[in-house]
N, C-alpha and C positions, 0 to 999 in steps of 0.2 A: 437343796432337797434334804428333808430332814426323815430320820427314822425315830424307832422308838429305844433305840442300844447306842452304845459306843464301843467301838471298835479300836484295839491298841495291839501292837505289836509288841512283841516283848522276849525277851532271851531266856528258853526254858532250861534255866537249870536249877539244880534242888534249892538254894538259895531262895529263887524269884520265886519258886513253886510255893516257898514257906511265907514269903511276902504276900503273894493271891490269896493264900488261905487265911493269913492276916486281916488284909483289905475285906474280907467277905463277912469276916467275925465282926469287924470294928462297923458294915454296914446292914450289921441283922443280915447277911444273905447269906446262900451256901454258895457251892462250885459243883457245879455241873460238868460232867464230860457227854452231850447229847446225841454225838456222833461217832463215838469210841468204837472200834480201834479205827475208822476208817478217815478221822482228822484228829488235828491236833489241838483243836480248839476247848479250850477252857470259859464257861461260861459262867457268869456269877451274879445271880437272880435273887433279887427281895420276892419273899413271900407272896405279898400285897401285890407282884406284877408292876411296881414303879419302878424299876430299876433291872436294867439287864446289860453287863457289861462283857464285851468276849475278849480274850487275850488268846492271840496266834505266832508263834513262834516264825511263822513266815506267809506271805501273802501272794497272789499270782502276778505275775507281772513285774517283781522286784526282786532282784537277785541277792540283796541284802540289806541288813537293818542299817550297818553303817551307811551304805549307797542312799537308804531312804532318809535317814537323820542328817546327810549331807545336805539333801535339799530343804530341809524343814522348815518348817516358819516356826517364830519362837513366840509363845503367846504367854503375858502375864497372868494365871489366875489366882487373886489371891494372895500374891505375893509367892507363888510357887511358878516355875516356866517349865512350861509343857511344850511337848516338840507334836506338831501338826503336821501331818503330810499336806503337800502343797497338792492344790487342785490338776495339774497335770500327773502326778503320780497317783491320785485316785483314779482318775481316767483312765491311764495306764491296766491298771490292777482290775478294773471293771472288765475291759475291753480282754483282757487275758482269764479272767475267769469266766466268762461267757453265759453267766445263770441267767434264767428270765428277769428275773428282780435287777442284774444287774445292767442289763440292757436295756430294761425299761425305761432307765434313766440316762444312760448314755448320751442319746440327743442332747439333752437338757445340760448336761454335763461339758458335753464338747463346745456346745454355743456359749456356755458361760466362760469358759476357757478362753475361744476366740475374742471375745468380746475382751475381756480382761487385758490379753494380749495388744489389743488394737489402743487400749487406752494407757499402754505403759509407753505405745510409741508414740503416740499424739500427745 
């Protein structure tokens, strides 16, 4: 399943917020707090609408950044290592969030996870 944005879990510290602003500036984008104060979401958006990055200090169904990190997949992206949440954690988070857009993709994600587990066994 693809969407138009990228979601990041991060530690909300003063230094990381400075880094977030620097990232936005380097991308010619701005940082929004679209759901303030109801959410701690920080959204980085480029004016032309071609880029949306969501930064959250917590997500539904995940107890801590450390626990998520311990199960994350390590992906090499142009020489930089990016930690990517595993499909099981993504399913758990979407199930816990329970929003209509999350429920809409759960069936496909759960079937994909089941198929992946079958392939690992066989």
